[in-house]
N, CA, C and O of each residue as an XYZ file, in Angstrom:
764
protein
N       0.823     -1.176      0.000
C       0.000      0.000      0.000
C       0.877      1.253      0.000
O       0.629      2.184     -0.766
N       1.897      1.277      0.854
C       2.793      2.432      0.892
C       3.533      2.565     -0.427
O       3.743      3.677     -0.910
N       3.936      1.430     -1.023
C       4.649      1.471     -2.298
C       3.772      2.091     -3.377
O       4.260      2.860     -4.205
N       2.474      1.763     -3.377
C       1.544      2.320     -4.365
C       1.439      3.839     -4.198
O       1.494      4.584     -5.177
N       1.288      4.283     -2.964
C       1.194      5.715     -2.702
C       2.474      6.443     -3.069
O       2.432      7.519     -3.666
N       3.598      5.870     -2.720
C       4.878      6.475     -3.069
C       5.015      6.540     -4.589
O       5.490      7.538     -5.131
N       4.597      5.474     -5.274
C       4.660      5.431     -6.738
C       3.842      6.532     -7.375
O       4.254      7.114     -8.378
N       2.674      6.827     -6.796
C       1.827      7.897     -7.331
C       2.499      9.259     -7.212
O       2.200     10.179     -7.973
N       3.397      9.378     -6.264
C       4.137     10.633     -6.091
C       5.428     10.621     -6.915
O       6.204     11.576     -6.886
N       5.647      9.516     -7.656
C       6.859      9.398     -8.457
C       8.084      9.082     -7.628
O       9.208      9.408     -8.010
N       7.859      8.440     -6.483
C       8.956      8.133     -5.568
C       8.992      6.637     -5.276
O       7.956      5.973     -5.247
N      10.183      6.126     -5.064
C      10.340      4.720     -4.694
C      10.080      4.555     -3.198
O      10.342      5.467     -2.414
N       9.561      3.379     -2.803
C       9.326      3.096     -1.391
C      10.631      2.630     -0.755
O      10.799      1.464     -0.399
N      11.532      3.573     -0.630
C      12.845      3.327     -0.025
C      13.091      4.423      1.001
O      12.315      5.373      1.113
N      14.162      4.281      1.736
C      14.514      5.318      2.711
C      14.707      6.655      2.007
O      14.221      7.686      2.472
N      15.416      6.633      0.888
C      15.651      7.872      0.137
C      14.337      8.435     -0.397
O      14.129      9.648     -0.371
N      13.454      7.572     -0.878
C      12.158      8.017     -1.394
C      11.306      8.636     -0.298
O      10.673      9.670     -0.508
N      11.289      8.008      0.865
C      10.518      8.559      1.989
C      11.107      9.891      2.440
O      10.376     10.807      2.815
N      12.434      9.991      2.399
C      13.082     11.254      2.764
C      12.662     12.355      1.786
O      12.371     13.477      2.199
N      12.632     12.029      0.480
C      12.194     13.016     -0.523
C      10.726     13.389     -0.307
O      10.349     14.542     -0.516
N       9.884     12.422      0.112
C       8.478     12.713      0.388
C       8.360     13.712      1.544
O       7.585     14.665      1.466
N       9.120     13.495      2.601
C       9.094     14.410      3.750
C       9.564     15.797      3.322
O       8.982     16.805      3.722
N      10.622     15.846      2.505
C      11.102     17.142      2.019
C      10.022     17.846      1.199
O       9.824     19.053      1.335
N       9.327     17.093      0.352
C       8.253     17.667     -0.469
C       7.122     18.195      0.421
O       6.604     19.287      0.188
N       6.744     17.424      1.430
C       5.683     17.862      2.342
C       6.116     19.094      3.134
O       5.312     19.993      3.382
N       7.389     19.132      3.531
C       7.898     20.326      4.223
C       7.796     21.554      3.328
O       7.374     22.620      3.779
N       8.181     21.409      2.059
C       8.075     22.539      1.125
C       6.622     22.968      0.974
O       6.325     24.162      0.935
N       5.714     21.991      0.888
C       4.294     22.317      0.770
C       3.819     23.103      1.990
O       3.038     24.046      1.865
N       4.293     22.709      3.159
C       3.884     23.406      4.383
C       4.353     24.853      4.351
O       3.615     25.756      4.745
N       5.577     25.077      3.885
C       6.096     26.437      3.801
C       5.286     27.233      2.779
O       4.926     28.386      3.018
N       5.005     26.603      1.640
C       4.241     27.286      0.596
C       2.823     27.614      1.069
O       2.261     28.635      0.670
N       2.246     26.767      1.907
C       0.892     26.988      2.394
C       0.874     27.812      3.672
O      -0.183     28.024      4.267
N       2.020     28.266      4.085
C       2.194     29.106      5.279
C       1.966     28.294      6.556
O       0.941     27.636      6.737
N       2.943     28.372      7.407
C       2.879     27.640      8.666
C       1.670     28.033      9.501
O       1.155     27.210     10.257
N       1.205     29.272      9.381
C       0.044     29.700     10.171
C      -1.162     28.818      9.891
O      -1.940     28.520     10.798
N      -1.320     28.400      8.647
C      -2.474     27.567      8.332
C      -2.256     26.121      8.750
O      -3.198     25.328      8.758
N      -1.032     25.775      9.095
C      -0.744     24.413      9.564
C      -0.798     24.326     11.083
O      -0.786     23.221     11.626
N      -0.857     25.438     11.777
C      -0.933     25.423     13.225
C       0.404     25.315     13.919
O       0.449     25.132     15.135
N       1.513     25.425     13.170
C       2.832     25.306     13.772
C       3.624     26.566     13.450
O       3.983     26.779     12.292
N       3.908     27.410     14.443
C       4.708     28.599     14.173
C       6.130     28.204     13.818
O       6.678     27.269     14.402
N       6.733     28.905     12.867
C       8.090     28.551     12.459
C       8.960     29.785     12.404
O       8.522     30.867     12.013
N      10.182     29.598     12.799
C      11.198     30.615     12.624
C      12.413     29.889     12.085
O      12.485     28.662     12.145
N      13.350     30.625     11.566
C      14.559     29.982     11.057
C      15.236     29.159     12.157
O      15.772     28.084     11.888
N      15.210     29.664     13.397
C      15.843     28.955     14.508
C      15.141     27.638     14.804
O      15.762     26.700     15.304
N      13.834     27.563     14.494
C      13.066     26.354     14.793
C      13.233     25.292     13.727
O      12.836     24.145     13.935
N      13.817     25.651     12.578
C      13.942     24.702     11.476
C      15.224     23.906     11.646
O      16.307     24.481     11.759
N      15.107     22.618     11.664
C      16.242     21.711     11.763
C      16.273     20.911     10.470
O      15.374     20.109     10.219
N      17.289     21.118      9.651
C      17.358     20.482      8.337
C      17.472     18.962      8.426
O      17.258     18.276      7.427
N      17.800     18.427      9.588
C      17.955     16.975      9.713
C      16.641     16.243      9.850
O      16.609     15.025      9.680
N      15.553     16.933     10.150
C      14.276     16.255     10.341
C      13.131     17.123      9.844
O      13.281     18.325      9.626
N      12.002     16.490      9.674
C      10.822     17.192      9.184
C      10.260     18.098     10.268
O      10.336     17.781     11.455
N       9.699     19.221      9.858
C       9.028     20.113     10.790
C       7.536     19.830     10.866
O       6.819     20.430     11.667
N       7.075     18.912     10.028
C       5.662     18.555     10.061
C       5.423     17.695     11.285
O       6.082     16.672     11.472
N       4.485     18.107     12.115
C       4.259     17.402     13.362
C       2.866     16.806     13.451
O       2.682     15.742     14.042
N       1.889     17.479     12.872
C       0.523     17.011     12.982
C      -0.306     17.664     11.886
O       0.116     18.639     11.264
N      -1.466     17.120     11.667
C      -2.361     17.711     10.704
C      -2.224     17.159      9.301
O      -3.041     17.476      8.438
N      -1.210     16.340      9.048
C      -1.017     15.771      7.722
C      -1.401     14.305      7.735
O      -1.040     13.564      8.649
N      -2.124     13.902      6.730
C      -2.391     12.483      6.521
C      -2.537     12.281      5.027
O      -2.743     13.234      4.276
N      -2.432     11.056      4.610
C      -2.512     10.752      3.205
C      -3.606      9.732      3.033
O      -3.397      8.548      3.297
N      -4.761     10.164      2.597
C      -5.879      9.256      2.420
C      -7.197     10.000      2.371
O      -7.243     11.230      2.360
N      -8.256      9.228      2.341
C      -9.599      9.792      2.256
C     -10.062     10.301      3.620
O      -9.393     10.106      4.635
N     -11.229     10.961      3.617
C     -11.826     11.417      4.867
C     -12.141     10.227      5.757
O     -11.957     10.292      6.972
N     -12.618      9.134      5.156
C     -12.927      7.925      5.933
C     -11.658      7.389      6.601
O     -11.695      6.942      7.747
N     -10.540      7.436      5.877
C      -9.259      6.993      6.444
C      -8.879      7.867      7.642
O      -8.445      7.357      8.675
N      -9.047      9.193      7.497
C      -8.730     10.102      8.596
C      -9.573      9.785      9.822
O      -9.055      9.723     10.937
N     -10.873      9.584      9.618
C     -11.758      9.304     10.747
C     -11.368      8.004     11.437
O     -11.388      7.922     12.665
N     -11.014      6.992     10.658
C     -10.582      5.714     11.256
C      -9.271      5.921     12.022
O      -9.104      5.395     13.122
N      -8.353      6.677     11.447
C      -7.079      6.950     12.105
C      -7.288      7.678     13.428
O      -6.688      7.312     14.438
N      -8.140      8.713     13.428
C      -8.424      9.439     14.664
C      -9.052      8.533     15.712
O      -8.738      8.636     16.897
N      -9.938      7.645     15.275
C     -10.578      6.705     16.198
C      -9.519      5.797     16.826
O      -9.508      5.602     18.041
N      -8.628      5.242     15.993
C      -7.604      4.325     16.501
C      -6.629      5.029     17.439
O      -6.206      4.458     18.444
N      -6.276      6.260     17.112
C      -5.365      7.013     17.976
C      -6.035      7.280     19.319
O      -5.413      7.119     20.369
N      -7.299      7.685     19.285
C      -8.035      7.927     20.525
C      -8.166      6.670     21.351
O      -8.037      6.714     22.574
N      -8.422      5.542     20.698
C      -8.577      4.261     21.389
C      -7.268      3.832     22.044
O      -7.269      3.212     23.107
N      -6.144      4.170     21.394
C      -4.832      3.797     21.922
C      -4.383      4.719     23.047
O      -3.339      4.490     23.657
N      -5.166      5.765     23.328
C      -4.822      6.651     24.437
C      -4.130      7.920     24.010
O      -3.802      8.749     24.858
N      -3.896      8.105     22.721
C      -3.297      9.342     22.239
C      -4.378     10.350     21.952
O      -5.549      9.997     21.809
N      -3.999     11.571     21.870
C      -4.956     12.611     21.517
C      -4.654     13.161     20.148
O      -3.738     12.692     19.472
N      -5.391     14.120     19.746
C      -5.156     14.735     18.448
C      -3.774     15.352     18.400
O      -3.147     15.383     17.341
N      -3.299     15.831     19.503
C      -1.998     16.418     19.509
C      -0.925     15.486     20.006
O       0.224     15.892     20.184
N      -1.290     14.228     20.233
C      -0.306     13.261     20.670
C      -0.041     13.321     22.145
O      -0.771     13.986     22.879
N       0.966     12.655     22.589
C       1.326     12.639     23.982
C       2.653     11.948     24.137
O       3.288     11.609     23.138
N       3.089     11.729     25.347
C       4.297     10.984     25.618
C       5.493     11.559     24.884
O       5.717     12.770     24.877
N       6.271     10.653     24.256
C       7.505     11.058     23.598
C       7.260     12.025     22.446
O       8.074     12.922     22.224
N       6.173     11.872     21.712
C       5.901     12.753     20.581
C       5.732     14.198     21.033
O       6.075     15.126     20.301
N       5.210     14.385     22.225
C       4.948     15.740     22.698
C       6.248     16.546     22.752
O       6.251     17.730     22.415
N       7.329     15.933     23.162
C       8.609     16.628     23.270
C       9.191     17.035     21.933
O      10.046     17.919     21.882
N       8.750     16.413     20.843
C       9.292     16.720     19.535
C       8.832     18.066     19.012
O       9.432     18.584     18.070
N       7.795     18.650     19.582
C       7.297     19.917     19.054
C       7.437     21.037     20.074
O       6.520     21.835     20.264
N       8.580     21.088     20.720
C       8.747     22.050     21.787
C       9.835     23.079     21.514
O      10.773     23.203     22.301
N       9.730     23.812     20.428
C      10.630     24.943     20.252
C      10.158     26.015     21.237
O       9.071     25.902     21.804
N      10.955     27.033     21.437
C      10.567     28.096     22.370
C       9.268     28.757     21.926
O       8.412     29.072     22.753
N       9.121     28.968     20.611
C       7.907     29.599     20.106
C       6.691     28.708     20.345
O       5.627     29.192     20.730
N       6.851     27.419     20.117
C       5.737     26.492     20.296
C       5.345     26.381     21.762
O       4.158     26.342     22.086
N       6.341     26.328     22.659
C       6.038     26.278     24.093
C       5.288     27.527     24.513
O       4.321     27.457     25.270
N       5.739     28.673     24.018
C       5.090     29.932     24.360
C       3.647     29.955     23.869
O       2.739     30.337     24.607
N       3.439     29.545     22.622
C       2.092     29.504     22.061
C       1.222     28.514     22.839
O       0.083     28.828     23.182
N       1.756     27.318     23.118
C       1.005     26.300     23.851
C       0.685     26.737     25.264
O      -0.402     26.462     25.773
N       1.624     27.415     25.901
C       1.396     27.881     27.269
C       0.352     28.996     27.294
O      -0.476     29.049     28.204
N       0.386     29.873     26.316
C      -0.621     30.939     26.256
C      -2.011     30.336     26.070
O      -2.968     30.769     26.712
N      -2.124     29.339     25.194
C      -3.405     28.675     24.980
C      -3.849     27.969     26.259
O      -5.020     28.034     26.634
N      -2.914     27.296     26.925
C      -3.233     26.587     28.165
C      -3.702     27.559     29.246
O      -4.667     27.279     29.957
N      -3.025     28.698     29.371
C      -3.421     29.702     30.371
C      -4.836     30.201     30.091
O      -5.645     30.346     31.008
N      -5.128     30.463     28.819
C      -6.453     30.944     28.439
C      -7.521     29.907     28.774
O      -8.546     30.227     29.376
N      -7.269     28.663     28.376
C      -8.249     27.606     28.657
C      -8.397     27.369     30.150
O      -9.498     27.094     30.628
N      -7.305     27.472     30.886
C      -7.378     27.276     32.330
C      -8.272     28.346     32.964
O      -9.141     28.026     33.775
N      -8.064     29.604     32.600
C      -8.910     30.687     33.126
C     -10.378     30.448     32.782
O     -11.244     30.512     33.655
N     -10.651     30.176     31.519
C     -12.033     29.972     31.083
C     -12.629     28.700     31.687
O     -13.810     28.668     32.034
N     -11.817     27.662     31.811
C     -12.287     26.401     32.394
C     -12.632     26.549     33.863
O     -13.618     25.983     34.333
N     -11.823     27.308     34.590
C     -12.119     27.542     36.008
C     -13.420     28.317     36.156
O     -14.218     28.032     37.048
N     -13.633     29.295     35.283
C     -14.895     30.045     35.337
C     -16.076     29.113     35.048
O     -17.097     29.169     35.733
N     -15.931     28.261     34.035
C     -17.004     27.328     33.677
C     -17.270     26.338     34.806
O     -18.404     25.900     35.004
N     -16.216     25.988     35.546
C     -16.352     25.040     36.655
C     -16.816     25.714     37.937
O     -17.117     25.035     38.918
N     -16.879     27.049     37.941
C     -17.282     27.776     39.139
C     -16.197     27.771     40.202
O     -16.492     27.775     41.397
N     -14.939     27.762     39.769
C     -13.811     27.701     40.696
C     -12.908     28.913     40.538
O     -12.898     29.568     39.495
N     -12.153     29.197     41.587
C     -11.085     30.180     41.569
C      -9.776     29.397     41.633
O      -9.757     28.273     42.135
N      -8.703     29.963     41.143
C      -7.404     29.277     41.163
C      -7.024     28.849     42.581
O      -6.447     27.781     42.784
N      -7.356     29.696     43.560
C      -6.995     29.353     44.948
C      -7.818     28.186     45.505
O      -7.431     27.602     46.517
N      -8.925     27.838     44.881
C      -9.750     26.703     45.320
C      -9.096     25.363     44.993
O      -9.383     24.357     45.641
N      -8.220     25.347     43.991
C      -7.689     24.091     43.466
C      -6.877     23.298     44.486
O      -6.954     22.070     44.517
N      -6.108     23.982     45.310
C      -5.247     23.293     46.279
C      -6.068     22.461     47.266
O      -5.596     21.428     47.741
N      -7.272     22.890     47.574
C      -8.106     22.166     48.534
C      -8.909     21.017     47.933
O      -9.599     20.299     48.656
N      -8.826     20.840     46.626
C      -9.580     19.767     45.972
C      -8.680     18.569     45.689
O      -7.495     18.742     45.404
N      -9.225     17.362     45.764
C      -8.400     16.188     45.448
C      -8.007     16.168     43.973
O      -8.683     16.772     43.140
N      -6.923     15.479     43.652
C      -6.477     15.352     42.264
C      -7.488     14.644     41.395
O      -7.461     14.782     40.172
N      -8.379     13.888     42.008
C      -9.388     13.144     41.250
C     -10.679     13.943     41.033
O     -11.648     13.415     40.488
N     -10.696     15.210     41.457
C     -11.882     16.041     41.242
C     -12.180     16.081     39.741
O     -11.280     16.354     38.946
N     -13.420     15.816     39.344
C     -13.743     15.741     37.915
C     -13.434     17.019     37.141
O     -13.073     16.949     35.966
N     -13.567     18.180     37.769
C     -13.269     19.433     37.084
C     -11.772     19.545     36.806
O     -11.360     19.988     35.734
N     -10.960     19.134     37.790
C      -9.514     19.137     37.596
C      -9.129     18.154     36.490
O      -8.321     18.470     35.617
N      -9.714     16.972     36.541
C      -9.384     15.948     35.551
C      -9.769     16.382     34.144
O      -9.017     16.158     33.195
N     -10.931     16.998     34.007
C     -11.374     17.457     32.686
C     -10.404     18.510     32.148
O     -10.045     18.478     30.971
N      -9.980     19.436     33.002
C      -9.034     20.466     32.569
C      -7.663     19.864     32.270
O      -7.032     20.220     31.275
N      -7.204     18.959     33.121
C      -5.905     18.317     32.898
C      -5.908     17.563     31.566
O      -4.946     17.645     30.803
N      -6.977     16.837     31.291
C      -7.094     16.069     30.048
C      -7.054     17.010     28.838
O      -6.337     16.752     27.872
N      -7.819     18.091     28.894
C      -7.838     19.062     27.806
C      -6.453     19.658     27.582
O      -5.970     19.693     26.450
N      -5.817     20.122     28.638
C      -4.521     20.775     28.517
C      -3.445     19.819     28.028
O      -2.591     20.200     27.228
N      -3.481     18.587     28.501
C      -2.469     17.612     28.101
C      -2.630     17.215     26.634
O      -1.647     17.105     25.901
N      -3.862     17.003     26.218
C      -4.087     16.523     24.852
C      -4.055     17.628     23.800
O      -3.737     17.364     22.641
N      -4.379     18.856     24.185
C      -4.571     19.900     23.181
C      -3.568     21.045     23.233
O      -3.677     21.987     22.448
N      -2.599     20.987     24.132
C      -1.570     22.029     24.171
C      -0.210     21.361     24.311
O      -0.119     20.137     24.397
N       0.838     22.159     24.332
C       2.188     21.621     24.466
C       2.709     21.678     25.897
O       3.870     21.345     26.134
N       1.882     22.092     26.857
C       2.376     22.159     28.235
C       2.585     20.747     28.783
O       1.891     19.805     28.401
N       3.540     20.627     29.669
C       3.855     19.338     30.250
C       3.007     19.024     31.478
O       2.271     19.871     31.983
N       3.128     17.803     31.934
C       2.345     17.376     33.085
C       2.799     18.063     34.362
O       2.001     18.225     35.285
N       4.051     18.466     34.440
C       4.518     19.230     35.595
C       3.819     20.582     35.675
O       3.416     21.021     36.753
N       3.680     21.235     34.529
C       2.975     22.517     34.453
C       1.525     22.332     34.883
O       0.990     23.126     35.657
N       0.899     21.282     34.375
C      -0.499     20.997     34.709
C      -0.638     20.732     36.208
O      -1.551     21.247     36.852
N       0.272     19.929     36.756
C       0.228     19.616     38.189
C       0.339     20.882     39.029
O      -0.392     21.056     40.004
N       1.247     21.754     38.647
C       1.444     22.995     39.404
C       0.205     23.894     39.330
O      -0.254     24.408     40.350
N      -0.324     24.077     38.140
C      -1.461     24.998     37.968
C      -2.765     24.450     38.536
O      -3.602     25.217     39.010
N      -2.947     23.132     38.495
C      -4.198     22.549     38.977
C      -4.106     22.005     40.401
O      -5.066     21.429     40.912
N      -2.950     22.187     41.038
C      -2.791     21.697     42.406
C      -2.904     20.179     42.484
O      -3.612     19.640     43.335
N      -2.201     19.501     41.589
C      -2.277     18.030     41.517
C      -0.972     17.370     41.954
O      -0.629     16.299     41.455
N      -0.254     17.980     42.860
C       0.964     17.475     43.485
C       2.150     17.318     42.546
O       3.156     18.003     42.735
N       2.080     16.437     41.527
C       3.254     16.163     40.699
C       2.844     15.720     39.300
O       1.690     15.378     39.044
N       3.830     15.740     38.404
C       3.597     15.257     37.038
C       3.208     13.787     37.060
O       2.367     13.350     36.274
N       3.819     13.026     37.956
C       3.494     11.596     38.053
C       2.035     11.400     38.457
O       1.367     10.495     37.957
N       1.547     12.239     39.353
C       0.147     12.149     39.761
C      -0.779     12.479     38.594
O      -1.783     11.798     38.384
N      -0.444     13.524     37.832
C      -1.243     13.883     36.654
C      -1.261     12.715     35.677
O      -2.315     12.337     35.167
N      -0.095     12.152     35.423
C       0.005     11.020     34.500
C      -0.877      9.857     34.958
O      -1.621      9.281     34.164
N      -0.785      9.526     36.224
C      -1.576      8.420     36.776
C      -3.076      8.712     36.692
O      -3.858      7.839     36.315
N      -3.475      9.926     37.039
C      -4.898     10.291     36.986
C      -5.423     10.224     35.556
O      -6.532      9.742     35.325
N      -4.633     10.704     34.593
C      -5.072     10.691     33.197
C      -5.133      9.277     32.630
O      -6.005      8.966     31.819
N      -4.205      8.423     33.056
C      -4.233      7.015     32.605
C      -5.496      6.318     33.092
O      -6.081      5.508     32.372
N      -5.909      6.629     34.297
C      -7.081      5.977     34.901
C      -8.406      6.608     34.478
O      -9.474      6.066     34.764
N      -8.339      7.737     33.805
C      -9.534      8.515     33.496
C     -10.537      7.736     32.642
O     -10.203      7.212     31.580
N     -11.764      7.678     33.134
C     -12.886      7.088     32.402
C     -13.709      8.253     31.870
O     -14.435      8.899     32.626
N     -13.598      8.522     30.575
C     -14.244      9.702     29.993
C     -15.764      9.673     30.112
O     -16.386     10.716     30.309
N     -16.360      8.510     29.996
C     -17.827      8.440     30.117
C     -18.267      8.795     31.533
O     -19.220      9.552     31.719
N     -17.581      8.256     32.519
C     -17.917      8.567     33.911
C     -17.669     10.043     34.201
O     -18.473     10.696     34.866
N     -16.552     10.564     33.698
C     -16.223     11.974     33.908
C     -17.320     12.868     33.337
O     -17.751     13.822     33.984
N     -17.763     12.560     32.142
C     -18.799     13.358     31.481
C     -20.057     13.461     32.346
O     -20.690     14.515     32.395
N     -20.411     12.396     33.011
C     -21.605     12.377     33.865
C     -21.452     13.282     35.087
O     -22.443     13.758     35.641
N     -20.218     13.515     35.501
C     -19.963     14.236     36.743
C     -19.707     15.733     36.546
O     -19.450     16.449     37.514
N     -19.776     16.210     35.296
C     -19.504     17.619     35.020
C     -20.801     18.405     34.834
O     -21.817     17.859     34.403
N     -20.751     19.685     35.162
C     -21.908     20.556     34.962
C     -22.101     20.806     33.461
O     -21.188     20.605     32.661
N     -23.292     21.243     33.109
C     -23.580     21.571     31.703
C     -22.657     22.683     31.214
O     -22.190     22.662     30.075
N     -22.406     23.639     32.075
C     -21.538     24.763     31.701
C     -20.118     24.276     31.403
O     -19.487     24.726     30.447
N     -19.629     23.359     32.224
C     -18.292     22.815     32.017
C     -18.247     21.986     30.732
O     -17.274     22.059     29.981
N     -19.281     21.209     30.481
C     -19.344     20.405     29.254
C     -19.335     21.305     28.019
O     -18.670     20.996     27.030
N     -20.071     22.414     28.071
C     -20.096     23.354     26.935
C     -18.712     23.942     26.688
O     -18.264     24.046     25.546
N     -18.039     24.324     27.773
C     -16.694     24.883     27.634
C     -15.760     23.868     26.969
O     -15.034     24.212     26.037
N     -15.777     22.625     27.442
C     -14.893     21.602     26.894
C     -15.189     21.338     25.416
O     -14.272     21.180     24.611
N     -16.454     21.293     25.075
C     -16.839     21.058     23.685
C     -16.328     22.197     22.810
O     -15.796     21.962     21.725
N     -16.486     23.416     23.278
C     -16.003     24.591     22.533
C     -14.489     24.546     22.385
O     -13.973     24.767     21.289
N     -13.770     24.265     23.461
C     -12.309     24.233     23.423
C     -11.819     23.137     22.480
O     -10.894     23.370     21.702
N     -12.401     21.985     22.531
C     -11.990     20.876     21.659
C     -12.304     21.176     20.201
O     -11.605     20.712     19.301
N     -13.345     21.945     19.973
C     -13.715     22.297     18.608
C     -12.795     23.319     17.988
O     -12.765     23.458     16.765
N     -12.030     24.049     18.812
C     -11.130     25.088     18.315
C      -9.834     24.519     17.759
O      -9.041     25.262     17.180
N      -9.604     23.256     17.915
C      -8.321     22.703     17.459
C      -8.498     21.708     16.362
O      -7.517     21.152     15.869
């Protein structure tokens, strides 16, 4: 299947062919402007040894994309990835952009949850409002679990990781207010 797709691009299914495909996709991203790809770029952020494409690219039909998103979600990844992949998109500009988005969502999420930042320390790490915000921030921004733990009063990055691994989204959904659910739906729709 990969050989057929590579052939349609006039490339061999070899290491060199795949490298040329990545180079072609990188050029396309530059031509289509990084702003429309969701990844800010500066000359300092460009590393000629690897692709700058991190997300948003797929090769296939809409049905293929939907199946891919389903499988990624089922495997525990988010639209923006997680784990080791998360560290691959952490230039200073990207961290700054991700942190600004996280700060904005945190402020709006606390308002939707009816909480103040100072209330967080007195709530358990398993509080559904904290978990919903932690899940959103981890999956949809570039901030790390240490940042999330500090801002949400969840003790440590390890605690955030453990809470997110155990998270049952269906149960969580039942425990959130309508206002909080609306906020989360809106935030997830923005990405």
